[in-house]
PyMOL Python script that loads the backbone (N, CA, C, O; Angstrom):
from pymol import cmd

cmd.read_pdbstr("""\
ATOM      1  N   MET A   1       0.845  -1.382   0.186  1.00  0.00           N
ATOM      2  CA  MET A   1      -0.111   0.094   0.130  1.00  0.00           C
ATOM      3  C   MET A   1       0.641   1.404  -0.316  1.00  0.00           C
ATOM      4  O   MET A   1       1.232   1.885   0.651  1.00  0.00           O
ATOM      5  N   ALA A   2       0.834   2.248  -1.645  1.00  0.00           N
ATOM      6  CA  ALA A   2       1.397   3.496  -1.260  1.00  0.00           C
ATOM      7  C   ALA A   2       1.026   4.368  -0.225  1.00  0.00           C
ATOM      8  O   ALA A   2       0.066   4.031   0.468  1.00  0.00           O
ATOM      9  N   VAL A   3       1.744   5.681   0.071  1.00  0.00           N
ATOM     10  CA  VAL A   3       1.338   6.632   1.012  1.00  0.00           C
ATOM     11  C   VAL A   3       0.659   7.217  -0.483  1.00  0.00           C
ATOM     12  O   VAL A   3       0.957   6.902  -1.635  1.00  0.00           O
ATOM     13  N   ILE A   4      -0.343   8.168   0.010  1.00  0.00           N
ATOM     14  CA  ILE A   4      -0.492   9.565  -0.801  1.00  0.00           C
ATOM     15  C   ILE A   4      -0.466  10.857  -0.439  1.00  0.00           C
ATOM     16  O   ILE A   4      -1.435  11.558  -0.146  1.00  0.00           O
ATOM     17  N   GLN A   5       1.163  11.281  -0.479  1.00  0.00           N
ATOM     18  CA  GLN A   5       1.517  13.051   0.262  1.00  0.00           C
ATOM     19  C   GLN A   5       0.573  13.381  -1.157  1.00  0.00           C
ATOM     20  O   GLN A   5       0.541  12.977  -2.319  1.00  0.00           O
ATOM     21  N   ILE A   6      -0.310  14.562  -0.138  1.00  0.00           N
ATOM     22  CA  ILE A   6      -0.720  15.585  -0.902  1.00  0.00           C
ATOM     23  C   ILE A   6      -0.488  17.077  -0.245  1.00  0.00           C
ATOM     24  O   ILE A   6      -0.028  17.069   0.897  1.00  0.00           O
ATOM     25  N   THR A   7      -0.782  18.466  -0.896  1.00  0.00           N
ATOM     26  CA  THR A   7      -0.745  19.255  -0.032  1.00  0.00           C
ATOM     27  C   THR A   7      -2.191  19.882   0.075  1.00  0.00           C
ATOM     28  O   THR A   7      -2.989  19.865  -0.862  1.00  0.00           O
ATOM     29  N   SER A   8      -2.374  20.283   0.970  1.00  0.00           N
ATOM     30  CA  SER A   8      -3.843  20.812   1.857  1.00  0.00           C
ATOM     31  C   SER A   8      -4.621  21.734   0.860  1.00  0.00           C
ATOM     32  O   SER A   8      -5.763  22.131   1.091  1.00  0.00           O
ATOM     33  N   ARG A   9      -3.712  22.128  -0.586  1.00  0.00           N
ATOM     34  CA  ARG A   9      -4.764  22.897  -1.547  1.00  0.00           C
ATOM     35  C   ARG A   9      -5.702  21.893  -2.419  1.00  0.00           C
ATOM     36  O   ARG A   9      -6.883  21.978  -2.758  1.00  0.00           O
ATOM     37  N   GLU A  10      -4.667  20.872  -2.653  1.00  0.00           N
ATOM     38  CA  GLU A  10      -5.176  19.727  -2.986  1.00  0.00           C
ATOM     39  C   GLU A  10      -5.411  18.949  -2.522  1.00  0.00           C
ATOM     40  O   GLU A  10      -5.036  17.882  -3.008  1.00  0.00           O
ATOM     41  N   PHE A  11      -6.166  18.938  -1.304  1.00  0.00           N
ATOM     42  CA  PHE A  11      -6.667  18.018  -0.801  1.00  0.00           C
ATOM     43  C   PHE A  11      -8.055  19.229  -0.815  1.00  0.00           C
ATOM     44  O   PHE A  11      -9.004  18.526  -1.160  1.00  0.00           O
ATOM     45  N   ARG A  12      -8.473  20.347  -0.654  1.00  0.00           N
ATOM     46  CA  ARG A  12      -9.238  20.711  -0.919  1.00  0.00           C
ATOM     47  C   ARG A  12     -10.358  20.251  -2.509  1.00  0.00           C
ATOM     48  O   ARG A  12     -11.512  20.078  -2.901  1.00  0.00           O
ATOM     49  N   GLU A  13      -9.098  20.252  -2.853  1.00  0.00           N
ATOM     50  CA  GLU A  13      -9.563  20.345  -4.655  1.00  0.00           C
ATOM     51  C   GLU A  13     -10.272  19.547  -5.094  1.00  0.00           C
ATOM     52  O   GLU A  13     -11.268  19.558  -5.818  1.00  0.00           O
ATOM     53  N   LYS A  14      -8.961  17.929  -3.986  1.00  0.00           N
ATOM     54  CA  LYS A  14     -10.034  16.598  -4.211  1.00  0.00           C
ATOM     55  C   LYS A  14     -10.540  15.907  -3.358  1.00  0.00           C
ATOM     56  O   LYS A  14     -10.319  14.696  -3.360  1.00  0.00           O
ATOM     57  N   GLN A  15     -11.526  16.618  -2.202  1.00  0.00           N
ATOM     58  CA  GLN A  15     -12.088  15.969  -0.839  1.00  0.00           C
ATOM     59  C   GLN A  15     -12.527  15.020  -0.581  1.00  0.00           C
ATOM     60  O   GLN A  15     -12.513  14.400   0.482  1.00  0.00           O
ATOM     61  N   ALA A  16     -13.192  14.687  -2.013  1.00  0.00           N
ATOM     62  CA  ALA A  16     -14.466  13.797  -1.855  1.00  0.00           C
ATOM     63  C   ALA A  16     -13.689  12.475  -2.327  1.00  0.00           C
ATOM     64  O   ALA A  16     -14.185  11.371  -2.101  1.00  0.00           O
ATOM     65  N   SER A  17     -12.407  12.616  -3.015  1.00  0.00           N
ATOM     66  CA  SER A  17     -12.062  11.367  -3.821  1.00  0.00           C
ATOM     67  C   SER A  17     -10.583  10.779  -2.865  1.00  0.00           C
ATOM     68  O   SER A  17      -9.954   9.722  -2.915  1.00  0.00           O
ATOM     69  N   MET A  18     -10.405  12.230  -1.889  1.00  0.00           N
ATOM     70  CA  MET A  18      -9.244  11.645  -0.720  1.00  0.00           C
ATOM     71  C   MET A  18     -10.079  10.993   0.508  1.00  0.00           C
ATOM     72  O   MET A  18      -9.604  10.309   1.415  1.00  0.00           O
ATOM     73  N   PHE A  19     -11.190  11.298   0.355  1.00  0.00           N
ATOM     74  CA  PHE A  19     -12.231  10.517   1.834  1.00  0.00           C
ATOM     75  C   PHE A  19     -12.055   8.912   1.459  1.00  0.00           C
ATOM     76  O   PHE A  19     -12.016   8.016   2.302  1.00  0.00           O
ATOM     77  N   ALA A  20     -11.959   8.734   0.065  1.00  0.00           N
ATOM     78  CA  ALA A  20     -12.617   7.844   0.001  1.00  0.00           C
ATOM     79  C   ALA A  20     -11.552   7.003  -0.399  1.00  0.00           C
ATOM     80  O   ALA A  20     -11.623   5.798  -0.157  1.00  0.00           O
ATOM     81  N   LEU A  21     -10.508   7.519  -1.021  1.00  0.00           N
ATOM     82  CA  LEU A  21      -9.450   6.433  -0.258  1.00  0.00           C
ATOM     83  C   LEU A  21      -9.224   6.044   0.820  1.00  0.00           C
ATOM     84  O   LEU A  21      -8.988   4.869   1.102  1.00  0.00           O
ATOM     85  N   ALA A  22      -9.279   7.445   1.975  1.00  0.00           N
ATOM     86  CA  ALA A  22      -8.750   6.791   2.940  1.00  0.00           C
ATOM     87  C   ALA A  22     -10.386   5.480   3.551  1.00  0.00           C
ATOM     88  O   ALA A  22     -10.310   4.391   4.120  1.00  0.00           O
ATOM     89  N   ASP A  23     -11.112   5.938   3.281  1.00  0.00           N
ATOM     90  CA  ASP A  23     -12.807   4.615   3.122  1.00  0.00           C
ATOM     91  C   ASP A  23     -11.708   3.721   2.861  1.00  0.00           C
ATOM     92  O   ASP A  23     -11.353   3.168   3.902  1.00  0.00           O
ATOM     93  N   LYS A  24     -11.203   3.462   2.098  1.00  0.00           N
ATOM     94  CA  LYS A  24     -10.242   2.008   1.354  1.00  0.00           C
ATOM     95  C   LYS A  24      -9.104   1.384   2.387  1.00  0.00           C
ATOM     96  O   LYS A  24      -8.456   0.353   2.205  1.00  0.00           O
ATOM     97  N   GLY A  25      -9.052   2.044   3.218  1.00  0.00           N
ATOM     98  CA  GLY A  25      -7.278   2.054   3.475  1.00  0.00           C
ATOM     99  C   GLY A  25      -6.562   2.619   3.361  1.00  0.00           C
ATOM    100  O   GLY A  25      -6.129   2.715   4.509  1.00  0.00           O
ATOM    101  N   GLU A  26      -5.644   3.503   2.433  1.00  0.00           N
ATOM    102  CA  GLU A  26      -4.991   4.188   1.866  1.00  0.00           C
ATOM    103  C   GLU A  26      -4.556   5.201   2.186  1.00  0.00           C
ATOM    104  O   GLU A  26      -4.917   6.340   1.891  1.00  0.00           O
ATOM    105  N   LEU A  27      -3.429   4.706   3.061  1.00  0.00           N
ATOM    106  CA  LEU A  27      -2.583   6.370   3.552  1.00  0.00           C
ATOM    107  C   LEU A  27      -2.587   7.464   3.190  1.00  0.00           C
ATOM    108  O   LEU A  27      -1.746   7.792   2.353  1.00  0.00           O
ATOM    109  N   VAL A  28      -3.201   8.092   3.513  1.00  0.00           N
ATOM    110  CA  VAL A  28      -3.389   9.206   2.638  1.00  0.00           C
ATOM    111  C   VAL A  28      -2.483  10.622   3.839  1.00  0.00           C
ATOM    112  O   VAL A  28      -2.521  10.515   5.064  1.00  0.00           O
ATOM    113  N   VAL A  29      -1.699  11.914   3.051  1.00  0.00           N
ATOM    114  CA  VAL A  29      -1.094  12.236   4.079  1.00  0.00           C
ATOM    115  C   VAL A  29      -0.792  13.846   3.888  1.00  0.00           C
ATOM    116  O   VAL A  29       0.283  14.397   3.650  1.00  0.00           O
ATOM    117  N   ILE A  30      -1.827  14.294   4.034  1.00  0.00           N
ATOM    118  CA  ILE A  30      -1.614  16.089   3.485  1.00  0.00           C
ATOM    119  C   ILE A  30      -0.759  17.117   4.346  1.00  0.00           C
ATOM    120  O   ILE A  30      -0.633  17.064   5.569  1.00  0.00           O
ATOM    121  N   ARG A  31      -0.309  17.867   3.673  1.00  0.00           N
ATOM    122  CA  ARG A  31       1.231  18.230   3.635  1.00  0.00           C
ATOM    123  C   ARG A  31       0.811  19.880   3.669  1.00  0.00           C
ATOM    124  O   ARG A  31       0.445  20.415   2.623  1.00  0.00           O
ATOM    125  N   ARG A  32       0.882  20.608   4.872  1.00  0.00           N
ATOM    126  CA  ARG A  32       0.159  22.274   5.068  1.00  0.00           C
ATOM    127  C   ARG A  32       1.278  22.644   5.255  1.00  0.00           C
ATOM    128  O   ARG A  32       2.005  22.142   6.113  1.00  0.00           O
ATOM    129  N   ARG A  33       1.660  23.707   4.389  1.00  0.00           N
ATOM    130  CA  ARG A  33       3.047  24.933   4.102  1.00  0.00           C
ATOM    131  C   ARG A  33       4.295  23.657   4.140  1.00  0.00           C
ATOM    132  O   ARG A  33       5.186  23.672   4.989  1.00  0.00           O
ATOM    133  N   GLY A  34       4.251  23.242   3.731  1.00  0.00           N
ATOM    134  CA  GLY A  34       5.653  21.939   3.748  1.00  0.00           C
ATOM    135  C   GLY A  34       5.918  21.703   5.501  1.00  0.00           C
ATOM    136  O   GLY A  34       6.873  21.016   5.865  1.00  0.00           O
ATOM    137  N   LYS A  35       5.242  22.163   6.230  1.00  0.00           N
ATOM    138  CA  LYS A  35       6.184  21.507   7.449  1.00  0.00           C
ATOM    139  C   LYS A  35       5.550  20.982   8.535  1.00  0.00           C
ATOM    140  O   LYS A  35       6.144  20.740   9.586  1.00  0.00           O
ATOM    141  N   VAL A  36       4.054  20.732   8.312  1.00  0.00           N
ATOM    142  CA  VAL A  36       3.485  20.164   8.943  1.00  0.00           C
ATOM    143  C   VAL A  36       2.629  19.151   8.645  1.00  0.00           C
ATOM    144  O   VAL A  36       1.501  19.645   8.620  1.00  0.00           O
ATOM    145  N   SER A  37       2.566  17.586   8.324  1.00  0.00           N
ATOM    146  CA  SER A  37       1.595  16.774   7.552  1.00  0.00           C
ATOM    147  C   SER A  37       0.922  16.412   8.761  1.00  0.00           C
ATOM    148  O   SER A  37       1.292  16.313   9.931  1.00  0.00           O
ATOM    149  N   TYR A  38       0.012  16.267   8.264  1.00  0.00           N
ATOM    150  CA  TYR A  38      -1.637  15.631   8.968  1.00  0.00           C
ATOM    151  C   TYR A  38      -2.015  13.989   7.925  1.00  0.00           C
ATOM    152  O   TYR A  38      -1.974  13.880   6.700  1.00  0.00           O
ATOM    153  N   MET A  39      -2.340  12.975   8.900  1.00  0.00           N
ATOM    154  CA  MET A  39      -2.760  11.665   8.546  1.00  0.00           C
ATOM    155  C   MET A  39      -4.605  11.516   7.848  1.00  0.00           C
ATOM    156  O   MET A  39      -5.372  11.582   8.808  1.00  0.00           O
ATOM    157  N   LEU A  40      -5.104  11.406   6.980  1.00  0.00           N
ATOM    158  CA  LEU A  40      -6.508  11.256   6.892  1.00  0.00           C
ATOM    159  C   LEU A  40      -6.602   9.856   7.303  1.00  0.00           C
ATOM    160  O   LEU A  40      -6.174   8.783   6.878  1.00  0.00           O
ATOM    161  N   THR A  41      -7.680  10.458   8.785  1.00  0.00           N
ATOM    162  CA  THR A  41      -8.294   8.447   8.715  1.00  0.00           C
ATOM    163  C   THR A  41      -9.648   8.682   9.266  1.00  0.00           C
ATOM    164  O   THR A  41     -10.175   9.637   9.836  1.00  0.00           O
ATOM    165  N   PRO A  42     -10.071   7.402   8.880  1.00  0.00           N
ATOM    166  CA  PRO A  42     -11.040   7.223   9.025  1.00  0.00           C
ATOM    167  C   PRO A  42     -11.968   6.984  10.656  1.00  0.00           C
ATOM    168  O   PRO A  42     -11.727   5.893  11.171  1.00  0.00           O
ATOM    169  N   VAL A  43     -12.701   7.659  11.242  1.00  0.00           N
ATOM    170  CA  VAL A  43     -13.105   7.535  12.518  1.00  0.00           C
ATOM    171  C   VAL A  43     -13.968   7.010  12.816  1.00  0.00           C
ATOM    172  O   VAL A  43     -14.800   7.889  13.039  1.00  0.00           O
ATOM    173  N   TYR A  44     -14.549   5.750  13.060  1.00  0.00           N
ATOM    174  CA  TYR A  44     -15.654   4.979  13.427  1.00  0.00           C
ATOM    175  C   TYR A  44     -16.746   4.822  14.816  1.00  0.00           C
ATOM    176  O   TYR A  44     -16.372   4.584  15.965  1.00  0.00           O
ATOM    177  N   GLU A  45     -18.030   5.004  14.413  1.00  0.00           N
ATOM    178  CA  GLU A  45     -18.954   5.083  16.180  1.00  0.00           C
ATOM    179  C   GLU A  45     -18.157   3.972  16.683  1.00  0.00           C
ATOM    180  O   GLU A  45     -17.277   4.498  17.364  1.00  0.00           O
ATOM    181  N   GLU A  46     -17.998   2.584  16.701  1.00  0.00           N
ATOM    182  CA  GLU A  46     -17.042   1.487  17.523  1.00  0.00           C
ATOM    183  C   GLU A  46     -15.766   2.390  17.732  1.00  0.00           C
ATOM    184  O   GLU A  46     -14.982   1.743  18.425  1.00  0.00           O
ATOM    185  N   ASP A  47     -15.319   3.441  17.460  1.00  0.00           N
ATOM    186  CA  ASP A  47     -13.930   3.497  17.850  1.00  0.00           C
ATOM    187  C   ASP A  47     -14.442   4.527  19.255  1.00  0.00           C
ATOM    188  O   ASP A  47     -13.572   4.506  20.126  1.00  0.00           O
ATOM    189  N   PHE A  48     -15.846   5.532  19.683  1.00  0.00           N
ATOM    190  CA  PHE A  48     -15.686   5.770  20.823  1.00  0.00           C
ATOM    191  C   PHE A  48     -17.017   5.290  21.891  1.00  0.00           C
ATOM    192  O   PHE A  48     -17.847   5.833  22.620  1.00  0.00           O
ATOM    193  N   VAL A  49     -16.669   4.105  21.517  1.00  0.00           N
ATOM    194  CA  VAL A  49     -17.479   3.164  22.506  1.00  0.00           C
ATOM    195  C   VAL A  49     -16.521   2.473  23.180  1.00  0.00           C
ATOM    196  O   VAL A  49     -15.584   1.800  22.750  1.00  0.00           O
ATOM    197  N   LEU A  50     -17.021   2.829  24.771  1.00  0.00           N
ATOM    198  CA  LEU A  50     -16.346   2.048  26.046  1.00  0.00           C
ATOM    199  C   LEU A  50     -16.434   0.886  26.165  1.00  0.00           C
ATOM    200  O   LEU A  50     -17.621   0.618  25.980  1.00  0.00           O
ATOM    201  N   SER A  51     -15.712  -0.278  26.433  1.00  0.00           N
ATOM    202  CA  SER A  51     -16.405  -1.217  26.206  1.00  0.00           C
ATOM    203  C   SER A  51     -17.148  -1.127  28.653  1.00  0.00           C
ATOM    204  O   SER A  51     -16.859  -0.235  29.450  1.00  0.00           O
ATOM    205  N   PRO A  52     -18.035  -2.418  28.934  1.00  0.00           N
ATOM    206  CA  PRO A  52     -18.209  -2.667  30.085  1.00  0.00           C
ATOM    207  C   PRO A  52     -17.158  -2.163  31.217  1.00  0.00           C
ATOM    208  O   PRO A  52     -17.114  -1.168  31.941  1.00  0.00           O
ATOM    209  N   GLU A  53     -16.096  -3.624  30.988  1.00  0.00           N
ATOM    210  CA  GLU A  53     -15.043  -3.454  31.920  1.00  0.00           C
ATOM    211  C   GLU A  53     -14.079  -2.300  32.117  1.00  0.00           C
ATOM    212  O   GLU A  53     -13.435  -2.114  33.150  1.00  0.00           O
ATOM    213  N   LEU A  54     -14.034  -1.415  30.847  1.00  0.00           N
ATOM    214  CA  LEU A  54     -13.052  -0.083  30.393  1.00  0.00           C
ATOM    215  C   LEU A  54     -14.002   0.796  31.571  1.00  0.00           C
ATOM    216  O   LEU A  54     -13.503   1.286  32.584  1.00  0.00           O
ATOM    217  N   GLU A  55     -15.350   0.876  31.240  1.00  0.00           N
ATOM    218  CA  GLU A  55     -16.340   1.833  32.338  1.00  0.00           C
ATOM    219  C   GLU A  55     -16.299   1.687  33.603  1.00  0.00           C
ATOM    220  O   GLU A  55     -16.143   2.668  34.330  1.00  0.00           O
ATOM    221  N   LYS A  56     -16.424   0.501  34.071  1.00  0.00           N
ATOM    222  CA  LYS A  56     -16.174   0.533  35.178  1.00  0.00           C
ATOM    223  C   LYS A  56     -14.877   0.341  35.664  1.00  0.00           C
ATOM    224  O   LYS A  56     -14.712   0.071  36.853  1.00  0.00           O
ATOM    225  N   ARG A  57     -13.947   0.445  34.901  1.00  0.00           N
ATOM    226  CA  ARG A  57     -12.036   0.953  35.614  1.00  0.00           C
ATOM    227  C   ARG A  57     -11.994   2.252  35.356  1.00  0.00           C
ATOM    228  O   ARG A  57     -10.893   2.614  35.770  1.00  0.00           O
ATOM    229  N   LEU A  58     -12.727   3.442  34.775  1.00  0.00           N
ATOM    230  CA  LEU A  58     -12.776   4.700  35.021  1.00  0.00           C
ATOM    231  C   LEU A  58     -13.191   4.755  36.317  1.00  0.00           C
ATOM    232  O   LEU A  58     -12.547   4.857  37.361  1.00  0.00           O
ATOM    233  N   GLU A  59     -15.087   4.623  35.964  1.00  0.00           N
ATOM    234  CA  GLU A  59     -15.881   4.879  37.529  1.00  0.00           C
ATOM    235  C   GLU A  59     -14.544   4.514  38.999  1.00  0.00           C
ATOM    236  O   GLU A  59     -14.124   5.200  39.931  1.00  0.00           O
ATOM    237  N   GLU A  60     -14.240   2.977  38.477  1.00  0.00           N
ATOM    238  CA  GLU A  60     -13.598   3.076  40.008  1.00  0.00           C
ATOM    239  C   GLU A  60     -12.215   3.922  40.355  1.00  0.00           C
ATOM    240  O   GLU A  60     -11.530   3.873  41.377  1.00  0.00           O
ATOM    241  N   GLY A  61     -12.013   4.826  38.988  1.00  0.00           N
ATOM    242  CA  GLY A  61     -10.383   5.795  39.533  1.00  0.00           C
ATOM    243  C   GLY A  61     -11.505   7.258  39.360  1.00  0.00           C
ATOM    244  O   GLY A  61     -11.149   8.177  40.098  1.00  0.00           O
ATOM    245  N   ARG A  62     -12.293   7.452  38.826  1.00  0.00           N
ATOM    246  CA  ARG A  62     -12.731   8.578  39.850  1.00  0.00           C
ATOM    247  C   ARG A  62     -13.719   8.646  40.824  1.00  0.00           C
ATOM    248  O   ARG A  62     -14.317   9.633  41.253  1.00  0.00           O
ATOM    249  N   ARG A  63     -13.811   7.505  41.113  1.00  0.00           N
ATOM    250  CA  ARG A  63     -14.129   7.121  42.871  1.00  0.00           C
ATOM    251  C   ARG A  63     -12.724   7.236  43.574  1.00  0.00           C
ATOM    252  O   ARG A  63     -13.011   8.065  44.437  1.00  0.00           O
ATOM    253  N   GLN A  64     -11.408   6.948  43.767  1.00  0.00           N
ATOM    254  CA  GLN A  64     -10.323   6.687  44.224  1.00  0.00           C
ATOM    255  C   GLN A  64     -10.370   8.360  44.202  1.00  0.00           C
ATOM    256  O   GLN A  64     -10.381   9.007  45.250  1.00  0.00           O
ATOM    257  N   TYR A  65     -10.394   8.945  42.950  1.00  0.00           N
ATOM    258  CA  TYR A  65      -9.843  10.688  42.788  1.00  0.00           C
ATOM    259  C   TYR A  65     -10.776  11.369  44.223  1.00  0.00           C
ATOM    260  O   TYR A  65     -10.417  11.510  45.393  1.00  0.00           O
ATOM    261  N   ARG A  66     -11.875  11.640  43.648  1.00  0.00           N
ATOM    262  CA  ARG A  66     -13.307  11.694  44.605  1.00  0.00           C
ATOM    263  C   ARG A  66     -12.550  11.810  46.607  1.00  0.00           C
ATOM    264  O   ARG A  66     -12.517  12.499  47.627  1.00  0.00           O
ATOM    265  N   GLU A  67     -12.276  11.038  46.218  1.00  0.00           N
ATOM    266  CA  GLU A  67     -12.158  10.127  47.869  1.00  0.00           C
ATOM    267  C   GLU A  67     -10.853  10.633  48.344  1.00  0.00           C
ATOM    268  O   GLU A  67     -10.549  10.581  49.536  1.00  0.00           O
ATOM    269  N   GLY A  68     -10.079  11.121  47.435  1.00  0.00           N
ATOM    270  CA  GLY A  68      -8.774  11.650  48.110  1.00  0.00           C
ATOM    271  C   GLY A  68      -7.710  10.218  48.314  1.00  0.00           C
ATOM    272  O   GLY A  68      -7.184  10.094  49.421  1.00  0.00           O
ATOM    273  N   ASN A  69      -7.447   9.279  47.355  1.00  0.00           N
ATOM    274  CA  ASN A  69      -6.922   8.264  47.421  1.00  0.00           C
ATOM    275  C   ASN A  69      -6.029   8.436  46.435  1.00  0.00           C
ATOM    276  O   ASN A  69      -6.365   7.409  45.844  1.00  0.00           O
ATOM    277  N   VAL A  70      -5.228   8.842  45.802  1.00  0.00           N
ATOM    278  CA  VAL A  70      -4.627   9.126  45.043  1.00  0.00           C
ATOM    279  C   VAL A  70      -3.079   9.513  45.113  1.00  0.00           C
ATOM    280  O   VAL A  70      -2.895  10.431  45.913  1.00  0.00           O
ATOM    281  N   THR A  71      -1.848   9.030  44.451  1.00  0.00           N
ATOM    282  CA  THR A  71      -0.528   9.820  44.921  1.00  0.00           C
ATOM    283  C   THR A  71      -0.097  10.545  44.014  1.00  0.00           C
ATOM    284  O   THR A  71       0.053  10.157  42.856  1.00  0.00           O
ATOM    285  N   THR A  72       0.290  12.303  44.648  1.00  0.00           N
ATOM    286  CA  THR A  72       0.596  13.255  43.747  1.00  0.00           C
ATOM    287  C   THR A  72       2.198  13.231  43.883  1.00  0.00           C
ATOM    288  O   THR A  72       2.928  13.273  44.873  1.00  0.00           O
ATOM    289  N   CYS A  73       2.557  13.117  42.004  1.00  0.00           N
ATOM    290  CA  CYS A  73       4.144  13.192  42.264  1.00  0.00           C
ATOM    291  C   CYS A  73       4.403  14.701  41.737  1.00  0.00           C
ATOM    292  O   CYS A  73       3.784  15.067  40.738  1.00  0.00           O
ATOM    293  N   THR A  74       5.394  15.680  42.447  1.00  0.00           N
ATOM    294  CA  THR A  74       5.593  16.757  42.151  1.00  0.00           C
ATOM    295  C   THR A  74       6.711  16.709  41.495  1.00  0.00           C
ATOM    296  O   THR A  74       7.194  17.836  41.382  1.00  0.00           O
ATOM    297  N   THR A  75       7.358  15.851  40.991  1.00  0.00           N
ATOM    298  CA  THR A  75       8.960  16.026  40.168  1.00  0.00           C
ATOM    299  C   THR A  75       9.373  14.834  39.522  1.00  0.00           C
ATOM    300  O   THR A  75       8.999  13.745  39.959  1.00  0.00           O
ATOM    301  N   LYS A  76       9.858  14.895  38.863  1.00  0.00           N
ATOM    302  CA  LYS A  76       9.739  14.036  37.383  1.00  0.00           C
ATOM    303  C   LYS A  76      10.791  12.532  37.927  1.00  0.00           C
ATOM    304  O   LYS A  76      10.677  11.464  37.326  1.00  0.00           O
ATOM    305  N   GLU A  77      11.773  12.701  39.129  1.00  0.00           N
ATOM    306  CA  GLU A  77      12.495  11.533  39.726  1.00  0.00           C
ATOM    307  C   GLU A  77      10.491  11.446  40.655  1.00  0.00           C
ATOM    308  O   GLU A  77       9.959  10.561  39.985  1.00  0.00           O
ATOM    309  N   GLU A  78      10.164  11.593  40.979  1.00  0.00           N
ATOM    310  CA  GLU A  78       9.378  11.599  42.247  1.00  0.00           C
ATOM    311  C   GLU A  78       8.326  10.406  41.394  1.00  0.00           C
ATOM    312  O   GLU A  78       7.751   9.606  42.131  1.00  0.00           O
ATOM    313  N   LEU A  79       8.179  10.337  40.495  1.00  0.00           N
ATOM    314  CA  LEU A  79       7.437   9.599  39.211  1.00  0.00           C
ATOM    315  C   LEU A  79       7.815   8.612  38.905  1.00  0.00           C
ATOM    316  O   LEU A  79       7.198   7.552  38.808  1.00  0.00           O
ATOM    317  N   ASN A  80       9.089   8.885  38.676  1.00  0.00           N
ATOM    318  CA  ASN A  80       9.924   7.769  38.176  1.00  0.00           C
ATOM    319  C   ASN A  80       9.852   6.374  39.341  1.00  0.00           C
ATOM    320  O   ASN A  80       9.584   5.182  39.186  1.00  0.00           O
ATOM    321  N   LYS A  81      10.384   7.538  41.012  1.00  0.00           N
ATOM    322  CA  LYS A  81       9.948   6.312  42.101  1.00  0.00           C
ATOM    323  C   LYS A  81       8.652   5.675  42.130  1.00  0.00           C
ATOM    324  O   LYS A  81       8.359   4.488  42.273  1.00  0.00           O
ATOM    325  N   PHE A  82       7.917   6.728  41.962  1.00  0.00           N
ATOM    326  CA  PHE A  82       6.551   5.672  42.391  1.00  0.00           C
ATOM    327  C   PHE A  82       6.319   4.711  40.890  1.00  0.00           C
ATOM    328  O   PHE A  82       6.123   3.519  41.130  1.00  0.00           O
ATOM    329  N   LEU A  83       6.319   4.909  40.112  1.00  0.00           N
ATOM    330  CA  LEU A  83       6.191   4.074  38.952  1.00  0.00           C
ATOM    331  C   LEU A  83       6.752   2.786  38.777  1.00  0.00           C
ATOM    332  O   LEU A  83       6.223   1.781  38.302  1.00  0.00           O
ATOM    333  N   GLU A  84       8.221   2.996  39.351  1.00  0.00           N
ATOM    334  CA  GLU A  84       9.104   1.212  39.467  1.00  0.00           C
ATOM    335  C   GLU A  84       9.038   0.777  40.928  1.00  0.00           C
ATOM    336  O   GLU A  84       9.883  -0.054  41.261  1.00  0.00           O
ATOM    337  N   SER A  85       7.918   1.325  42.134  1.00  0.00           N
ATOM    338  CA  SER A  85       7.672   0.262  42.983  1.00  0.00           C
ATOM    339  C   SER A  85       5.949  -0.471  42.576  1.00  0.00           C
ATOM    340  O   SER A  85       5.428  -1.316  43.303  1.00  0.00           O
ATOM    341  N   LEU A  86       5.218   0.131  41.160  1.00  0.00           N
ATOM    342  CA  LEU A  86       4.211  -0.669  40.871  1.00  0.00           C
ATOM    343  C   LEU A  86       4.438  -2.203  40.752  1.00  0.00           C
ATOM    344  O   LEU A  86       3.495  -2.947  40.481  1.00  0.00           O
TER     345      LEU A  86
END
""", "prot")
cmd.dss("prot")
cmd.show_as("cartoon", "prot")
cmd.util.cbc("prot")
cmd.orient("prot")
């Protein structure tokens, strides 16, 4: 699969065909002023759906936060030490 690279101007002129290519799984990269590039990627509804297990874990984390059951690290060293202790 080849990477399709186009300028932002070309993208504006050929939006429909670029979206169609991205929908088919092609890699479309849009260059802006030659400095920044963006990849055109389809986002599907299931990309926004959280599994029941993940929802449960997130709610547990929120509960712990509300109760103050958190570890605060103010320096990079503290964070590294905490992460290494896990």
